[in-house]
N, C-alpha and C positions, 0 to 999 in steps of 0.2 A: 504493500500500500504506500503510495507516494505521500510525502510530507511537504507541505508548503513552507518555504523559507524566505525570509527577508533579511538582508544584511543591514546592520546599523553602523558598520565600520568597526575597526579594531577587533575586538572579540565579541561584539554585540550582534545578536541575531534574534529574530522573532520566528518561532516554530509553531506551526499549527498541526497538532496531532488530533485529527478528527474535530471534536468540539472543544478541545483543551488547547489553550494558547500559553506557550512557555517562552519567556524572554531569558536570554543568557547575557550576563555582564553588560547590560545596556549603559551606554555612555552617550547622553543626548544633550550635553551642554558644552561649554568651553572652559570648564572649571580648571582643567590642568593648566591652561595658559594663564588664567587668573592667578593661580597659585605659584607657577614656576616660570612665567615669563612668556613674551610674545612668540618666541621661537617654537613654543609648544601649542601654538594655535592649531585647531583641528583642520585637517585637510579634507576629510570626508564630511559632506554636508549633513546637517541634522535633518533626518527624514520625517520626524514627528516630534513635537514638543512634549516633554515628559508629562505635563498636565493634561495632555490630550490622549494619553494612553489609557483607555478605559476597558480594554479587552484582556488584560493580563490575568491569567489564573494562577500562574506560578512565575517567580523570578529566581533564577539560579545564579548565585554570585560565587566566583571562584576564590577571591581573596580581597584583602583590604585596600589595595592600591587604587588611586583615584580613577584611573581609566577603566577599572573593573567594578569598583564600588563607589559610585559617584553620588554623593548625597543630594547634589543638585538635580539628579535624575531620579534616584530611588524614592526620595520622600514625596515629591509631587506625583510620581507614578503610583505609589502606594495609596495616595489619597484619591486619585482618579479611579484606580481599580481597587475599590475599597474592600473587596473580598479576596484579593490575591494573597497567596502565601509566599514566603521568601525562604529559600533553602540556601544556607550559607555557613561558612566556618564560624566557630564559637566567638572569636574576637570581633568578627563583623556583626554578629547578632548582638553582642554587648554594645557596640557603637550605635546600632540602629535603635536599640531600646533606649539608649541615652538621648536619642533624638525624637523620641515619641512614638516609635513603632511598637505596637502591643506585642508582648511576649507570645501571645496566642497565635500570632501570624508568622512566627519565626520557627523554622525547622533546622535543627543542628545537622550539619553535613557529616554525619557519622558514616563509617564504612559498612553500610547495610542498605538493603533495598528500601526505597521510600515510594509508596504508592502515590501516583498523581491522578489517576483516573482509570477507567476500564481499559485493560490491556496496556496501561502506560505506567512505567515506574522508572526510578532513577537510582543509580549507584554512585555515590561520591568515591573517587579514587585519588591516590596521592598525586601531587604535582611537585616537581623539583624546581623551585624558584629562589635561589639557584640550587638549593638542597631541599630535600624533604624534611620538613620541620613540624614539630608538635608543640602545642601550647602547654601551659602548666596543668591542664586537665587531661593531657594525653591525646587531645584531638588535633587533627591536621590543621595547619595554618593556611596551606595552599592546597586547593583541590581542582580536579577536573571532574567531569560527569559522564558516565555511560548511561545513556537513555535507551530504554527498551520499549518499543512500541509494536504491538501485535507480533511479538517474537523477533523483531528486527532491532539490531543495536547500533546506536550512533554514539560516537565519542567526541565530546567537546573538551579539549585539553586544558582550557584556561591558559595560564602562563606556566610553561615548563620547559626544561631541558630533558634530554634522555637520561634515564637512570635505571639501573638493573631492577630495583624494587618495583618501579612503575611498569617496566616491560613485563615482569613476571606477573604482576597483578592483571594487566590487560590480557595476557595470554590465558589467564583463568576465565576471562569473560568473553573470549572469542566464541563464535565468529562475530566480528565487528564489521558492519557493512560500510559505514562512512565515518571518516575521522576528520575533525576540524583541528588542525595543528598550527601552532604559531611558527613563523619563519623569520622573525627578526633576530638574527644571530647575536650572541654575546661576542663582544670584542673589547679590546683594551681601550679604544678611544671612546666608546659609549660608556664603559664602566668608569672611566676617568671623569666623565661628566655626571656620574650618578645614575645612569640609565642601565637598568637591569634587563639584559636581553634574554632571549630564549634559544631554542635550537635554530640552526641554520637551515636554509632551504634543502641542502643536501642531507642533513640529519633528519629532517622531516620526511623526506622521500625514503630514506633508509628505514626509519621507524615504521612508516606506513607499510612498507614491504614486509618488515619482520613480523608485524602483527596481522598481516594478511588482509588488509582492507580492500574493498572494491573501488572506493572513491575517496579521494583526498580533497579537502577544501582548505587552502592556505589562509591563515588568519593572522592578525596582529602585524600588518605590514603597511597599512594605508592611512594611518591617522595623523602621525606627527613626523615632520620632516627629519629631525635628528634620529628618529628610530624607524625609518622607513626602509622598504626594499622595493626595487624597481620591479614592476610586473613583468617587464621584458626579461629580467634576470630569472624570475621564477619559470617563465615559459621556456626560456632557452635551456635551462637545466633539465626541464621535463623532456624536451625533445632529445637532448644529448644522452640522458641516462636511460630513456625508454623504459620506465618502470612498468610493472604489470597492472597497476591501478589506473583508473581514469582520474583526471583532475578537473575540478569545476571551480571557477572563480565567480563569486557572487551568484550562486545558484538560486533559482526561484523555486525549485523543488528538488528533493533528493529521494 
């Protein structure tokens, strides 16, 4: 069964699983530029104002960084979609509670299946950003999500680099049909500026191959100039490496 997808830029997506609408890491403001300077002005246009998002049933947040947990987005979105639930790491939940989100609307991203609807559930998995880390309660600080819909599995990685523990966990959850993987590589010059990168394009292709996905969607490459990747670079490596999976950029359905 096809899933409708709308890209929001960076790691943000709107997924429609039948009657259930799920948003992942929505970033619908220019909050990062306001906090860190004009060079971090968003390049991907805002497709919908946060306060106009009235259709969210669930929001999945991978970690606390501003381009993934943007209070300028999440708070008005949660007000507009007044019944939506938010799945997130514990430290994100504590921050949202401190900003007025009811604890009843927050679901801790524990490493267990969470039901979202009929035939729809999600499993939080580790993310290495740059390492796999746990908070003082033993819960993951950074997560990705494996979403299962009608028996088909989709992996949204959040922010991560490859790690053995992550690969082993994903292999336990195979087959994974489609993977949304970040491609904004870590490098010395970005880290010197305080930018935490993720896996490279080549690493993302290798990871997708290792876990046996059918489709790869590259993410986290299009929002900020200092942290961007050229689309031509992604497409060139895909042609040269000739991996076994299909690649889709800004898919409208998967």
